[in-house]
N, C-alpha and C positions, 0 to 999 in steps of 0.2 A: 504494499499499500503506500503510497507516496505520502510523504511527510511534509506538511506545510509547518514555517516557524514565521512566528507572531513573536513581536515583542511585548511583555507584560506592561498593564498600562494599570496605575493607581487611580482611585476615584477621586472626584472632588478638585481636578485642574483641569483647567483648559488650555495650559500652558504646550503650545506645541513647538517653542523656539529648538534651533538646534544648539545643544551644550558643546563648550569649548572642548576640543581635545589633547590629551596631554600626549607629546611625543615622550619618548621614553626608547633606548638603545638596546632593551632586551627583549627577546621574542616573547616570554609570559605577560608583559605588562603592555603592548602595543594597542592605543584603541582605536579602532577603525572608524571609520568616516561616518558612519551611519548616525540617521537622527536618534537620539534617546526621546521617543514619543511617549506620550502620556499612557499609564497604564491602566488594563480594562478593569473595570468593576468586576463583570463578572469571576476574574482570576481570584478576587481577594475579597467577595463577598462572604466568606465566614470568619473573618479578621474583624477588629472593633474597627467601623468607620471604612473599612475599606483602603486603608492606607499604611499597610506594612508591608514588608518583603522580607523573606528569609530564605539567608544562601547560606551554607556550608561546604568548607573547602579542606584539604587534607594536602598538606604539606608547608611548610614555614615562605616557599614561593609564592604562596597566595594572596600573602599578608598586603604587598603594595596592590597588587589590581583591584583586590576588594577594598583598599582605601581610597584609590583614585576611581572607581566606580561612585561611591560616595562624594566626594569631593565635586562631582560632575553631575549630582545630582540634587544636592543639599542648597542650592539657590532656586531652582528651579522650580521645585516641589517642596516648600517649607513646612507643608502639614506631612509630609512623608516619615515614617519610622522603618531602621533599616536594622534588622538584626543580623549577625554574623556567628556561626559558629565555625572558628578555627580548630583544628587537628593539627597543632603542629608537632606530629611524631614520626621527624627524620631518620631518629636513632634510637637505640634499645632503652635509653636511662632519658628518665625526663632529663636529667640536668642537661646530659648532652643534648638533647631537643632542643632547650631552651639556650645554650649557646648557640645552634644554627639560627635560631629565630632573632638571636640580638645581632648576629652579623649582618641581619637584613636591613637592621634599623639604620636611619642615617645616623642617628647618635649612636652608633656602636664603634667610633672612631676606627674601623679597618677601612683597608684600601678600596675593600667590595662596595660596604656601606658611603663612603663617601662619594664614591664613583656615581654611586644610584641615586644620593641625595640632589646631583646637579641637576638630575633631570623629573626631580617632583615639584608638585606646585606648592603654594605658600599653605593652601590647607591641609594636604596631604603631609608635610613638614609638621605643621602644626598637629595633627592625628598623632605621629608618630611619637612626638614630644609627651604628648598627654598618656601615652600609652606607658610609654620609657617612665614617666613619673608615678605612674600607678605600680610600680613594681614587680613585674612579673616573678615571680618565684618557679622552683622545681618542687611543687608539693604536689601531692594527690589531687584528682577531679578537677572541677571545673574552677575558674577564674573568670570572674565576671567584672566588666568595664565598661562604665557609662562614661561616652565618649560626646564632643560637641552638644554640650548642655542638654544632654538627655535623649539625644534622637538616632544617636548611632548606638549599640549595646553589641559587644562582642565578648562572646563566651569563648576563653582558651583552654586548650585542651592539649596536655602534652603526652598524650598519649591516644591510641586506636586500636580498639580491637573488638571482636564482637561481643565480648562480655559487657565493654563499655558501654557499647550501643544500646545493647538490649535492657542497659539499668535509665536509657533514657525513655520516658513515659511520651505516648502519644496522645492527640486528642481526639477522644471516642473514636471513630473508625476513618479518621484523614490522617494525612500525613501534613508535617510543618513546612519542611521545604521545599523550595521554590525549585532550585536547581544546585546542584551537588558540581563542584572543582576539584579536579585530582592532577596536582601538581606535585607529589611525593614520588620517588625512586621506586619504592616496592610496589608491586600490585597487589590490590587486596585480594584478600581470603573469600572463599564463597558463601563461609558465613558473614562474615563482613558485609560482603554485598548483599544477601536479603536484610540484613537492619538497615542498609542504606533506603533500601528499597521503601522499607516499611516507614521508614521516617520521611521520604519525600510525597510532596504531591504526586496525582496520578499523570500531570502531564510535566512530571519535570525531567531535566537529561542531566547527564552526567558528563562535563565539558572537561577535556583534557588536549594536551600536546596532540600534534598530527603525527609523531613519532613513539604515541602512546596506544596511539586508536585501535591498532589491528588488537596487539596484546588485550588493553581492555573490554575489547567488544566479544572474544570468545569468553572471558570470564563472565558478561553481564547477561550471557543468552539466557533469555526467559526471565530476567530479571524488571522488565517495563523501563529499565533507565534508557533512554537511548543516547547512544555516542556522539558527541559533538563537539569538533574542532573546536579549540580554544583559542580566538586571536586577537584577544583585547579583552578589557572591563564590559562591554557594551554587549560583549557575547553573553554575559551573564544574566540578561535579561531577557534572553529568547526562550521559548515556548514549543513545545511541540503539540500542533492540532491533532490528536490520533488517538484513537481508542487505547486501552491496555488491550493485550493479547489475554486471552481467559486464562492460561497458567499464571501470568503474572498477576492478573489480579486476584484470583483466587488464592494464591498463595500469600500475597500484599493482606489480603484481608483474614486470614488464618492468623499470621502474626500478629494484624494490630487486636485481634481477639484474645490471644494468648497473653499479650500485653496489660490490657484492659483486666482482663480477669485476675491476673495477679495483683492488680489494685483495687478488687469489690472491697474488701474491708476498709481500705482507707479512701474516703472520697476524692476525687479529684475531677476537676472540669464538668462537674454535673449540672451547673446552671448554665443557661446561654449566655454570650454577650451582651452587654446595655448598645443602647442607639446612643450616637452624638448627643442629646438634650439630656438625658438619664444619669442623675449622680449616683454615687455607691456614699451612702452614709456612714460617717467613722465618729463613734464614743471614744474619743479620748485624744490628747495632744501631747502626751511625753513623746521616749523615744519612738515607741513603736508606731503610734496615731500619727505623729508628724511625718515621720520616715514612708508612713504609706502613704501620705497625701502627697509629698513629694515622688514617689517612683509611679504612682496614677496620672501626676500632671505630666510627668516625662512623655508618659504614652498616651496624651493628650484625653485622657478620661477622667471628667466632671467628678469633684466629691464634695462632700458637705460634712465639715467637720466640726464636733460639739466638743466644746472645753467649757468643764465645770468651775474654771477660773478664770481670771481677767486675761491670761497669756499663756502660751502653749510653755510645758516645762516647768510648771510649779508645785507639783508631787513630786513623786519620786524620783522623777529627773531633776530636781530643782537645784540639786549640790552645786556648790562651785565649781567644784573640779571632780572629776571621777576619772580612775586609773583605765588606761586601755592597753588590754593585753590579752591572749588566748589562754583559757583553760584547757589546758593540756593531761593526758594520762599516759601511762609507761606502754598499755597495750596498743597494738591495731585498732581504731575505732571509728566508727561515724562521728564521735563527738570531736577527736580530734580533725576530721575532714573539714565539718561544721567549723570550727571555732579560727580554724585556719584562715580557711576562705572569708567567713565573715569578718575578722580580723581586718584583713586587707583590704576588704571591701568598706570596712570603715574609715580606716583611714583616707581611701580616695573620696568618699564621701566629704570628708572635713574638708581635704584639701580643693576638691572641685565647687565647694560653696564658698569657702576664702576666696579663688581664686574670681567669685563670681561676684566679689564685691562685700561679702557678707562677713559680720564681725563676729568671728569666734576664737576666743581666748583659748589656745592649745599649746602643746609643747611635747613632740615625739622626741622625748630625752632620754628613752629608754624605759624599762622597770626592771629591778632588782631585787629578785626572790630569794630569802634566804632561809635558813632551818631554825627552829628555836628549841626544839629538840630531840631525842635520838628519832622519835616516829616521824617526825615531817624532814628531819635530816634524810632517813631512809626514804621516805618517800620521793623527794626531790631527786636524789641518786636514782631510783627507779626510773623517775621520768626521762629523765637526762641519757640514761642507759638504754631503756626502752627502742626508742626511734632515731632513723639515721636523720636528723633535723635539720631542715635548710638553717644556717648560721645565720641569716637574718631574722629568721624566727625564734632561734632559741640556742643558747651558747653556753658550756660551764665556764665557771670563772674561781679562781682561787680567793682566799680573803685579800691579797696586796691588790689584784685586779678589782675584787669590789669596794674597795675602800677608793681604787683611783676613778671609778665609774661614781660613786656618790658623792666624793667631795665630803664626806665625813668616816669616821673610824668604825668599820663594821665587823672585822673580827671573824669572818663566817664565810666559808667558802659558798658559791651561790648559783642559781640559773639566771642570764640575763637575756633579755626579750630587747634586741638593738632597736625595733621598730615601734616599738610601745612606748607609753608616756601618758599623757592625761590631757581632758578636754573639759570644756566647761561644758556639763550636759545641757541645761538649759539654754543656752545661748545655743547650742546645736540645734534644739526643737525648735528653738525661733525662726532662724534661719530657714528651716527645711519648711515651715510654714510658712512665712514671707514670698518664698520660691514660689510655691504651689500658689498662693493669692496670687501675686504679680503674673505668674503666666497666665491668669484669670481661668483657671480650671479649678479652683477651690474658691469655697465659700466658709470662712472661718467664724463661728459661733460664738462668742465669747458668754462667759457667765450663764452658761446653759447648761445644768445639771439634769441628764437625762434619768428620770426614775424609775419608769417602767417603759418595757419595748412590749408591743402585740401586733399580732400576725392578722391580718383579715385580708381576706380572699388569697391573691397572690404578693401580696405587698405586706411590708413592715410600717408599723406608726410608731412615733417617740412621743413620749410624754413628759415635760419639765416638770421641774418642781414647783415651779411659778403658774402651773395651769395648760402653759402652751404645748401645743402639740404640731409634731414635723412629719411629714411625708407626702405621699406615698413614696416608699423605697424599696424596689426589685432587689438591693443587695446591701445588708447592713454588715459592717464590722465592728464586734467589740476588741478596742485596743484600751481600754480603759485601766491596765494597772490593777493598782488594790482592789478596785470595784469588779474586777473581773468575775469575780464568782458571786455578786450582789445579788443577781436576777435571777429569776425561776429556771429558765430556760437554761441558764448554766453554773448553777447553783452547785452540781456532782462535780464539776472540773477537779481534777486531780491537782490542785497549786494551793498551796499554804501562804499565808502573810507573813512576813517578818519584818518585825520594828529595826528600824536600822539608823543610830544617833550619829553623826560625822560633826565632831568637833572642827573646830573654826580658831587657830590659835597663831596670833603674831608673830611673827619672825622676830627670834630675840637669840642671843646667845649664838652657840655654832649652827645654828640651825640656817644660818644666810649662807652656810658653804654647799648646802643639799645641792645637788645638779641631777638626780634621777628620782623616780618614783620608787618610792622602796615598801615591799610586799613582805611579811613574816607572819606573826600570831593578827599583828595588827598593822595596817599601810599607813603611810607618811608621803605627802605630795611635795615636790619646790614648791617655794612661795610664787604668789601669784598677787600682783596689788599688795603685797606686806602680809599676805596672811597665807598660812598653809593649811591643808585637810587632812585630818588625823581620827582614824576609827576599824572599823563602825562596830558598833552594838550590832546583836545577833539575837532578836527575841521573837519565838515562835507564839503568833496568836494573841499579840498585843491587845491589852484592855484600853488603854489612852496612848496619844501622841506626843504627851506634853514633854517638854524640857525635862532631863532626868540628871542630878548631880552626881549619883551614880553611876550612869553610864559613860560620865563625862571624866570621872577619876580611872573608870575601868579602860578606856579608850588609851590614857597615858601609861596605866599601868602595863598593854599589851607590848608598847613601843619600849618598854623600859626592860619586861622580857625577854624580848625578841633580841635584843644587842646589850644585854647585861654588864659587860665590860667595856662600856663606853660609856663617856662623860656626857657627851654633849646633849643628853635628853635632861641632864638632870636639873632641879631646880627650874623646871620650864613653869613658866605663869599660864594656867589655862583659861582662867575667865569663865563668862559662861556663852560664850560663842559658842553655836552649835545650829544645826539643822537635825528634823527628823521627818523620817521619811518610811514608806512601807513598801516591799519590795514583793511580788509572788514568787514563789522558787517550786519548782517540779521536783520531783525526788530523783528523778535522771538527771537534770542538769539542761537536759534540751526545753528550746522556746516551745510554744506549742502556736500554731499556725493551720488555718486550714479549715473548713466547714464544722459548725458546732454539729456534736453528735447529740442527738435525740436520746436521752438517757432513760427518762421513762418506756420509750417504744423499746428501747434495744432490752431492757430489764423484763420486758412482757413478751419479748419475745423467745428471750433465756428461759423463761420456764419450760418451754414445750424441747428446747434444742439444748442441753446440756452433757457431758460427763461421758459422752459415747464417741465413737469414731464417726458415726454419722453426723450428731453436729458440729463436730470439727469441720466435717466439708460442707456443710451447711453453712457454716461461718466464713468459711474461705471462699466460697464460689457466690454468696448473696452481698449484694452491696449493703453495706451499715447504714443503719437507721440515721439522717441527719433532719435537722429543721431548713427545710428552704430557705435557701436566700440569705443565711446566718452563718458569718465566721468571724473565728476568734484568731487573734492575733494577742499574745500575751506569755507571761511565767518566763519571762526574762532574765529573773533572779538577779544577782549583784553583778552579772556580766553584761546584761543589757548594752550597754556601748559596745560589745564587741560583736553582738548576734543580732541585735533590732534592727539595723540596717538592712543587710540582706536578708534576715525574715521579711520585712517589710515587702522588700524587693520579689521575693518569692510569691507573696502573696498576690502582688500587684502581677504577677504573673499571669497565674493562676484566673485571677479574676478577669482577666484582658484576653485570655486564651493565647498564651504565649510560651515557646520553649521557657524549661525551667532550667536555672544552674546547679541543679542538686540532681541525683537519680531516685530512682523508686525508693531502695533500701533506706537512704538517709530521709525520705519523705515521709517513712513508715515511721519512722521516730520521731518526725515532729508532730504528724498527726494528732488532735485533740483526743483522740477518740483511743489512743495508743496502750493505756493501761487495760482496759477491758480488752479490747479487740488481740491483741498478743497472748492474753490466756484461752480466748474463746476459741480460737483457729487451732489451737494444741490439743482443746478439748477438756482445759483444765475451768474448773470451779472459780467463779468469781469473788 
């Protein structure tokens, strides 16, 4: 059957002018002289507003063509959003693959990079600089980079195999990817080909260099991915107007059903996307709610944020300074993956907002973590020895190095997080909200305490304590921090409130020399505006939130117990400067994000399906009960600065039906229903 090629056309644009082409000296990045016409509405009808393209590429050589394509599209299509998945897996190890990728960057200072830079536009150079500043590291999983003011999302993987691809969830029975680009030297395996086909849209092609066409064609037989010569960035916009062969269609459908079946206990993409004029309601404007509003605004998805205080970040997120560093364990675990990815994403968020002109007090001065007794020292040693940590994430230091890094006499070996530091949480929250509001995609409701939510028909209505009602909303997100379990719909969520009093002490004596965040039995930050933060207490199910003299003294005692042989903390005058907040903590230290479980319905079904192999199969195969249109984003605990921004971006991706930066296994650990479903799918009693 003859194949007709058309260019993808995004909706909402009547601009048909020819975009300028970028000449280059290498075959893989030469742009053709064809016009980049507007994209067809029909091709993106299943995406929000029909204005998103998703491209995936294998091989570091693909980075420049992808960025060149975006530089040609960004001005002519101001409402277009581009999602890129780059599998820069050119070598057997992540570290070696990262070296290959960095050699392609004009900032890499290599001869090859310098020569390449001479042929790039200022837009491409700017994107490469932004990518480089985002600190790509050789770590497991996906590293998400939100570039160009949120319009370009790059998900970077330093590995590529069928197991990784199998972990990436699809949406219902459709694919994500509009086209694949293969610029890697080795050829894909048959298993990898079928997973590539599963993730691709039915009209997608695989573009490659002419020299690879014959070899790839023999592997791609029956996959439905048409092989097309890659002769420049604009070729990535071509689609194939032909029906899939029956065998390819059947195989893709089977693979997608298998993938979706594995996620039956873990609700994902169950709700349809919203129209351009429909808002998502968000209750809460701390780290979780403000970052979600920001992530939605970047996707051109309107939101309405309800804040019970005058400004964002006045509750648990209102501390002057919060430590930013990952929570790591000795074992290979999803927790390590989440915290490394989340910690780096938070740094990028802070850096990007500051670059956009927002005033966010912060200092990436590093975090020094030391033991204070035999048990804690043993634990830190196990963490250091348990994994081959990237030195920019974690490295061991002896007591002499610790003293040099801190600027104070430490007298303890420890762990140093070079990229860590501190940030003002409330400033981060307010910057995120202000960004979203100024983008015109966020309506911020101050002094609006939502005390009740109700489902009426297919919509949610919100009732405030002053009698006002808000609605209707098809989608509602509870990001309300300590109030997460205050509503009947979420009262059973397994998250516990912990009171934390953070002391604020004026810089004095030896404290003036502190250069990095200290963490042991307690923590201590370097001075900002002459004030250090010291803490914090940790009281479960607090009865009151008033200032406590006892906890103020205990915070100082924690520092004294952490560094008993030092004299710089002796004689400190504490005063009564302090701040009290409540953090919602989960037992497994994972945050909660996703559709809210209907626990009452779950318990009713549980009466008929429990304690047998047949019941286990039922729970494995049956979609878990949920509250339609109701979502949860919370349980961030004491490390919310390290996970909150990424958690919000994951949820925004789900709400807008976009690819996620995490795999299915990690999604299970993040789902709000995990404490119940992990037992039920094994046939265990609740």
